[in-house]
N, C-alpha and C positions, 0 to 999 in steps of 0.2 A: 649295795647298801650304803645309805648315806649315813655319816656320823651324826651324833646327836648335836643340835644347835647349842646345848648347854655344856658341851665338852670345854674344859678350860683352855684358854688361849696361852699356849706355851711356845717357847722357841722351837721346840721339836715339832709341834704340830704345824706351825707356820712353814717350817722347812719342808715337812712332808707334803704340804699342800703346794708349795712353790715348785718342787722338783718336777713332778709330772707336768705341771704347766709349762715349765721351761723346755722340757723334752717335747711337748706338744708343739710349742712355738718353733722349735728347731725342725720339726717335720714340714713346716709350711714351705720353706724354699726347696724341699726335696722334689715336689711334683714339677716345679719349673726346672730343676737341675736334670731330672730324667727326660723331660721334654726337649731341653737344650741338647743333651747328650745324644739323643736319638736323631734329632734334626741335624746335629753336627756331623753325623756320619752318612747323610743323604748327599748325593752329588750336587755341588754348587753351593756357594755361600748364601744364595738367596733363600734357600730353605731355612737355614739357621736364622737369618735376619727376619724372615717372616714369622717364625715362631716367637722370636724375641719381641717383635712389635705386637703380635697378637696377645702374648702373655701380659705384656706391660699395659695394653689397653684394658684387659679384663681385670688386672690387679687394681688399676685406678678406679675402674667402674665399680667393682665390688667393695673396695675399701671405703668408698663414700657411704655405702650402706652398712658399714660396721656397727652402726647404732643399733641394728637389730640384735647383735650379740650383747653389746654393753648395756643397752636398756633393759633387755630381758634379764641379765644377770642381777642387776640392782634390785628390780622389782621382786624377782623370784627369791633372792636372798633374804629380803624382808619378810616375805610370806613364810619362808622356811624357818626363820628365827621365831616367827609368831605361831608356828605349828598350824599352818592353814593350807593343807594340800589342795582343797578345792579351789582356792584362789590361785595357787600355782598353775593348775591345769587351765583355768581361764586366761591367765596371763600368757601362757605358752600359746594357747588357741588364738589369742589376739595377735601375738607375734607372727605366727604362721600366716594368719590372714593378711597382715601387712606385707609379709615377705612375698606371698603369692600375687598380691596386687601389683607390687613393684616388679616382680619377675615376669608376669604376664605382660606388663607394659613394656619391658625390655624386649620381649619376644615380638610384640606388635611393631615396635619402633626399631627393630634390629638393623634394618638396612641403613637408615640415616645415622644411627649410633655407630655402627661399624665402620661404614665408609667415611663419615664425617670424622670420627675419632682418628682413623688411620691417616687421613689427609692432614690432620693437625699435628700428628706425630712426625710426619714426613718420612718418606722412604723412596727408594728407586721403584720403578714400575714392577720389576720382577718380584722384589721383596714384598711390596704391597699386595700383589696377587696371591702370594703364598700366605700372607697374613690373613687375607680374606678367607682362604680355604680353611685355615685354623679357626678363625673367629666364627664362621657359619657352622662349623662342627661343634664348637663349644657353647655357643649361645643358648642352646636348648636346655642346658643345665641351670640357667639363671634362677628359675623358681626354687630348684633343689639346693643350689649353693646357698641362697638366702635362707632357706628353711634350716640348713645345717648351722647357720649362724645362731638362729633361735635355739636350736637344740643344744648347741655348745653353751650358750647363755644359761639355759636351764640347768645343765649338768654342773657348770661352775657355780651357779647360785645355790645349788644343793650340795656343794662341796665334793661332788663325785668326780674328782679330777682324774683318777686312774682310768675311769671309764672313758672320759673325754680323750685321754691319751690313746687308749685302745682304739677308739674310732678313728682318730687321726692317722694312726699307723695303718689301720685297715684300708682307709681311703688311698694312702700312698701305695700299698701293696697291689690294690686293685688297678690303680692307674699304671703301675709298672707292667703288670700282666697284659692290660688292655693295649698299652702302647705297642708292646712287642707283637701282640696278635693282630692289631689293626694295620700296623706299618709293615711288618715283615711277613705276616701270614696272609693278609688280605690285600696288601700293596695299595693301601689308601693314602700313603704319603703324609703330608702335613695335615690334611683333613682328618686323618686317622688319629693324629696326636690330639687334636681338639676333641674329637669324639671320645677318646679314651678318658680324658679329664672329665667329660660329662657323665660317662658311665661310673667313674669313681665317685663323683658327687651324688649320683642316684643311689649308689650302694650305701654311702654314709647316711643319707636321708632315710632310707628304708630301715637300716639298723637303728638309727636314732628313734624313728617313730615306733618301732617294735618295743624298744626299751621304755619309751613313754607309756605305751599301752600296758606293758607288764607292771609298771610302777603304779599306775593310777587307773586301772581299768574301771573300777567301780565309779570313781569321780568322773571319768570321761563319759561313761554311760548315763550318768545323772546330769551332766551338763546340758544346757539348752542354748540354742542360738541367741535367744533374747539376753542371756547372761553374758555370752561372749561379746555381743554388740552393745552392752550396757553403756550409754553415752558417757557417763562421768569417768568410768574406768578406761574406756577406749580413748577418750580425750586426753586423760593423764598420760597414757602410754605414748600417744602421738606427740604430745608436748615434750616428754622426756627425749623421745627419739629425735624431735626436731632440734632441740638444743644440742644434742650430741652431733647431729648432722652438721650444724653450723660450726661447732668446735672443730670437727674433723675437716671440714672444707677450709677453714682458716689455717690449720696445720698443713694441709696439702698445698695451699697458696703460698705459705711461708717457704716450704721446701722448694716449690717451683721457682720462687723469686730468688732463693739462694742459688739454685742451679743456673738461673738466667744470668745473674750477676757474675757467677763463675765463668760462664761461657763467654761473656763480653770481654773477659781478660785473656782469651785465647784458648786453643784446644788443649795445650799442655796443662794449664792451670785447671781447666775443666776436668781433665783426666785425674790430676792429683787430688782434687776435691772429691771426686767420685770414689777414689780409693779410700780416702779418710772417712767418707760417709759410710763405707762398709764397716768401719770400726764402730761407728754409732749403731749400726744395725745389730752387730754382734752384742753390743751393750744392751740394747733394748730386749733382745731375746732372753737374756739372763734376768735383768732387773724387772722386766714385765712380769716375771713369775711372782715376785713379791708384791707387785702392784695388783695382780689378779687375786692373790691371797688376801690382800687388804680389802679388795673389792667385795669378795664374798663374805668375809668375816665381819666387815663393817656393816654390810647390808643386814646380816643376821643380828648384829648387836642393835641396830636401829629397829628392826622388827621386834626385838624384845624390849625395846624402850629403855636400854641399859647403858647409862652414860659411862660408868666405870668400865664396862666391858669394851666399849668403843675406844676409850682411852688406852686401854691395855692393847688392843689390836693395833693402833697407830704406833704406840711405842715399840712393840715387838717387831712389827714389820719394818719400822724405821731403822732399828738396830741391825737387822738383817740386810737392809738396803745399804747402810753405810758400809758394812763388812763387804758386801758384794761389789760395791762401786770402788772401794779401796783395792780390791783384788784386781779389778779391771785396770785401774790406774797403774798398779805395780807391773802387770803384764805388758801394758802398752809402753810404759816408760823403759822397761828392760828389754823388750822384744819387738818394739814397734817398727824399728827399721827392717828387721828380718821379715816381719809380717807383710810389710809393704812390698818387699821383693818377692814374696810369694804370690802377690796379686798382680805384679807386672815385672817383666824382664827388660823394660825400657829404662835405661839408666837416667835419662834426662827427667822423665816423669817421676821416677823414684826419688831422685835428688830434690825435686820440688816438693814432693809429699813430705820428705824429711824435714824441710824447712817449716812446714806448718803442723808437724806431728804434735807439738806441745798442746795444741787446742783439742786434739783427740784424746790426749792423755788426761787433760783436765775435765773433759766433757762428762764422764760417768758420774763423778762426785757432784759436779754442779747441777746436772740434769736429774739425778736420782729423786730429789723431793718432788719435782714436778710429776714424774712417773707415778710415784707412790700416792700422792695427794689426788691425782686423777682417779686412781682406783677407789680411794675413800669417798670421793664426791659421787662417783658413779654408783658405788654400792649404797650410798645414802640417798640416791636419786635426787641429789641437790644439783641438777644439771644446769640450772640458769646461771648461778655464779660461775660455774665451770666454763660455760659458753662466753659470758661477759669478760671474764679474765683472759681467756684465750684471744678474743677479738682485740682487747686493749693491748696485750703483749704482742700481737701480730703487727699492730699499728706502730708500736715502739720499735719493733725490728725493722720495719720498713723505713722509718725515719732515721734510725741509727745506721743502717746499711748505706743509705744515701749520703749520710754525713761522713762516716768513717772510711768507706771504700776509697774516695779520692784522696783522703789524708794518709791512711795506713795500707792501702792496697788490700790484698787478700787476707792479711792479718785483721784488718778492720772488719771484713765480712764475717770471719769466724768469731771475732769478739762480739759482734752484733748478735750472732746466733746463740752463743753461750749466754749472753745477757738476756736474751729472749727466754731461754729455758729457766734461767735463775729466777727471773721475774715471775714466771708462771708458778714456781715452787713457793716463792715468798708470798705472792698474792693469795694462793689457795691456803697456805698456812695461816695467814692473817684472817681469812674468811671462815675458818673452821668454827670458831666460837659463835659469831653472830649468825651463822646459818645452821650448821648441822646440830651443834649442841643446844643452841637456844630455841630453835624452831622445831627441831625433831625430838630431842631428848629431854626437854624441859620438864616433862612429867614422868621421866624414867626413873628407875631405881638408881641409887647411889651407894 
């Protein structure tokens, strides 16, 4: 049951929205962890290397299409705030249509995508062979995985975060059972690990579709293809998704460039940076909970045309974001060295990571506004400024990294990256009034 869109925006409500999202985020690496653990017990290092490569390939491939989740959440949240269930159904229908179009394209192009992608990632012949077994087993889940993005976007847009968490837990449990059944029961090896992930995604999509039907059966029956394919609405969703796609591609390119410049400094520095980037991943799992809460609540406020409610959403989420980021800063400052040694037992790499730990300590507080405002702009479906600011900040990072790396070494690289995130937050904060408030809420209640 969805909460009422008119429920007051309190600190308690934002926290109760954020916690299930944080827990759902934490389930994401569990599937990879299970796959890695099982592959790690198969004879020979090439099995583990193959699963690692195959998982990385699909993580990159599917992450690019993350707009299916984000774009759906923003539009659905606005219709949820406006109390328009028929429009929610049509939005989800359009999202699923796009998901299947992309998913089927991946299936048709699976051979060049898999073999070309693995060639770019680089691996030994044995590892690449195992990666192909994994990839050809998992690729059949592409339409279902992307459909799950849309379903998750719908649930978050309607503030049904506990249901979203339950589905993520179910997917992980099914994956766990299927991996053991396929690998140890049927002796399918690495191919079985890929197929298990596909079965888990199928289960998630089936449960999500059932929930959608039970929630909107009458509206789904009344919907017509002509409404789903209505040009203006479909064009709007494609445009929103396109902006988010470019924004995500820029973020991926930035991270790839960061890794590339780290690799140019040697394997030891590359490894040290990789360890510290894990700190950033831990940070994003937590702070993204408040960003997603801002996403759904701001979308609902925009759907109600309520400026005061939108301002309250931003204020409350920002307060929680500051508290959360300060907790991360405190933990990393006090226990960062110990955490590094949990991630590696190589003294030289750990010592190098210690040298640059200060940047991981500062990162949560500096990056938090960017995470939070991302959620606000996605919820308000103001994705064009989101895209433009990301493009501009990525270019600034490129220029800074080229200038500061020769001067300050790896410290210069980390400084460039934190400036990149800081500029994202500042840019989006400055864009709030001339975009969201003026263009969307100018006729709202005050």
